[in-house]
Structure formats: structure tokens, C-alpha cells
C-alpha positions, -999 to +999 in steps of 0.1 A: +000+000+000+028+024+007+043+019-027+010+024-044+004+056-024+038+069-033+034+060-069+001+079-070+018+111-058+047+105-082+024+101-111+006+134-102+040+152-102+050+135-134+017+145-150+023+181-140+058+180-155+045+166-188+018+192-188+044+220-183+067+207-210+040+200-236+021+232-229+051+254-233+054+242-270+017+244-279+002+277-286-034+265-292-052+258-259-079+237-275-053+215-291-035+211-258-068+201-241-076+176-268-041+162-265-045+156-228-080+142-232-066+118-259-040+106-235-066+098-208-088+081-233-059+061-247-049+048-212-086+040-204-089+019-236-056+001-229-066-008-194-100-018-206-086-042-231-056-056-212-068-052-176-082-081-157-103-084-126-086-096-094-089-132-084-104-120-051-133-104-071-139-135-092-140-157-061-164-133-044-187-137-075-183-175-073-162-178-105-132-199-095-123-208-131-117-171-140-099-165-107-075-194-116-069-181-151-062-146-138-037-159-112-020-178-140-016-146-160-002-125-132+020-149-114+055-158-126+055-192-109+024-212-115+028-241-090+011-224-060-021-212-078-044-237-062-031-230-027-035-193-033-071-197-045-078-217-013-062-190+008-083-162-009-115-183-005-108-187+032-101-150+035-134-141+018-153-165+041-137-149+072-142-113+062-165-091+081-184-063+064-176-029+078-192+005+077-183+041+083-189+038+120-161+013+123-136+041+115-145+059+147-147+029+170-111+027+181-087+054+192-061+045+166-086+047+137-098+081+150-062+094+152-054+081+117-086+097+103-078+131+119-042+130+106-052+120+071-080+147+070-056+173+084-030+165+058-056+167+030-069+200+043-034+215+047-025+205+012-056+219-004-057+251+017-020+259+014-025+274-020-001+251-039-027+246-066-028+284-073+010+285-075+010+255-099-018+269-121-003+304-124+034+294-123+043+311-157+026+343-148+042+343-113+076+338-128+070+365-155+059+391-129+088+382-106+113+392-133+132+360-134+159+361-162+151+326-173+121+322-196+090+316-176+082+283-195+115+268-183+109+280-148+075+262-149+092+230-161+117+233-133+088+237-108+071+206-123+103+186-120+107+195-083 
């Protein structure tokens, strides 16, 4: 989970960098918007075609044959697939359904919720979005000797 969370943040920063680099060489705003929308649609179609459901989901829907074929696709070693299917099935049978109230039942969960919410609010209310959206204008008005488009690219890289 830590890796996935870090990758999410890294991809956001990488997307900003790509946007700054590509936007600095495109003069037509509509063409730039269509370019970005085309990227998103392209990734959606790729993942729609090549993406598979998880074995856990297939087993929850009582489709063990598809769960096995999915495991065979995503695992390098194929000898432990049956054992893994049994483990996932046992996990599904022992799972308890939770609700939103469960988040607030223990002190640790409350603390984690407050910290996460605080970080989210701090990030959104700190004004970083305004700085990122108006980076070129900020650099132009600051009188930086480097071209503002290169300053924006540097900001995106950082």
C-alpha cells in the first residue's frame, strides 16, 4: 500500500511535469486540451482491453475458473495457484463487512482519520494549486531572467 500511495503522488507530479513541458510548446489551448484528453482516453482503452479483474473479485462472485486463469496470468510461478485460491477463498469467508462507524470505534482509527484529514486540508488550503496553475505568470511578474516556461518546467520537475 505504501508503494501504491507513493506512486500515486509521483504520477501526479509526473503529469504536472509533462503538462508544463508540452504546454510550453503548444500555442493553441484547445489542441492542448484535446491532446491531454486523448492521453486519458488512450490509457482508459488500454486498461479496458488488457486489464483483468482480481482473483479476489472473481472468487467473491463464485467464478473460481476465471480466478485461476487470472492468477496464472499475473504470477510468474504457477505451481502455487491452487493454494492461493484456497487462501483467498478462506479469507473471503472470514471477512466481516464494515461500515463508516467502524472508522471511529477505536482510538487508533480516529487518530489516523484526523491526521489524514488534516494533511488533506493542509495540502488543499496551502495554496499550492494556485501556484502551480499560475506558475508562468508568477515567474514573469517576478522578473526571473530565465524564460517563464523553463521555470515552470523546473517547478514541475521539483
